[in-house]
C-alpha positions in Angstrom: 17.4 -6.1 13.4 20.4 -8.2 12.5 20.9 -9.4 8.9 23.7 -11.6 7.6 24.3 -12.1 3.9 24.4 -15.9 3.2 27.0 -17.5 1.0 24.1 -19.2 -0.8 22.9 -17.5 -4.0 20.1 -18.9 -6.2 20.1 -18.4 -10.0 16.5 -18.5 -11.2 16.7 -19.6 -14.8 14.1 -20.5 -17.5 16.3 -23.5 -18.3 18.1 -24.7 -15.1 19.8 -27.6 -16.9 21.3 -25.4 -19.5 22.4 -22.9 -16.8 23.9 -25.6 -14.7 25.9 -26.9 -17.7 27.1 -23.4 -18.5 28.5 -22.8 -15.0 30.1 -26.2 -14.7 31.2 -26.9 -18.2 31.9 -23.4 -19.7 33.1 -21.6 -16.6 34.5 -24.7 -14.9 32.9 -24.3 -11.5 32.9 -27.7 -9.6 29.7 -29.3 -8.4 29.2 -29.0 -4.6 28.4 -32.6 -3.6 28.2 -31.8 0.1 25.0 -29.7 -0.2 22.6 -32.7 -0.9 21.0 -30.8 -3.8 22.5 -29.7 -7.1 24.8 -26.8 -6.3 27.9 -25.2 -7.8 31.0 -24.3 -5.8 31.7 -20.8 -7.1 34.5 -19.8 -4.7 33.2 -17.9 -1.7 29.6 -18.6 -2.8 27.5 -21.7 -3.4 25.3 -21.2 -6.5 22.0 -23.1 -6.6 20.5 -23.3 -10.1 16.7 -23.4 -9.9 13.7 -23.0 -12.3 12.6 -19.4 -12.4 9.8 -19.0 -9.9 10.1 -15.6 -8.1 12.4 -13.5 -10.2 14.9 -13.6 -13.1 18.5 -13.8 -12.4 20.1 -13.9 -9.0 18.3 -14.4 -5.7 20.5 -13.6 -2.7 19.8 -14.9 0.8 19.7 -13.0 4.1 20.0 -14.9 7.4 17.9 -13.8 10.4 17.0 -14.9 13.9 13.3 -14.4 13.5 11.9 -14.6 9.9 8.5 -13.0 10.9 10.1 -10.1 12.7 12.3 -9.5 9.7 9.3 -9.5 7.4 7.6 -6.8 9.5 10.8 -4.7 9.7 11.5 -5.0 5.9 7.9 -4.2 4.9 8.0 -1.2 7.2 11.1 0.0 5.4 9.8 -0.3 1.8 10.3 -3.9 0.9 7.5 -5.9 -0.8 6.7 -9.6 -0.1 6.9 -11.6 -3.4 6.2 -15.0 -1.8 6.1 -16.1 1.9 6.0 -19.6 3.2 7.4 -19.1 6.7 10.5 -20.2 8.5 12.4 -23.0 6.8 10.7 -22.3 3.4 10.9 -19.7 0.6 10.4 -16.2 2.0 11.1 -13.9 -0.9 11.1 -10.1 -0.7 12.0 -7.4 -3.2 13.8 -4.4 -1.8 13.0 -0.8 -2.9 15.7 -1.0 -5.5 14.4 -4.2 -7.2 16.8 -6.7 -5.6 15.2 -10.0 -4.5 16.2 -11.9 -1.3 15.2 -15.1 0.3 14.9 -14.4 4.1 16.0 -17.5 5.9 15.8 -18.2 9.6 19.1 -19.4 11.2 
């Protein structure tokens, strides 16, 4: 199974507006206007600030060729599905160490 760490990271926050303001105004990260949705250009990463839905803090993203095959592989290796909507939608897993990932089909 081939996994690639995406450059997109979501920040799940109780107050997304305050979080967005902190990262743009306090830390000075520019807004990424090319993404089509509110995003922050944080150097090598694009930070998407979103309302907390699946976990607190950072939600990294793994890119795969087949999201359903990745699900089976990850579950067989100790990961737990938190939320699963299928290819092109939120597919959130928690690894055995508590880290949350969105599995996204390329």
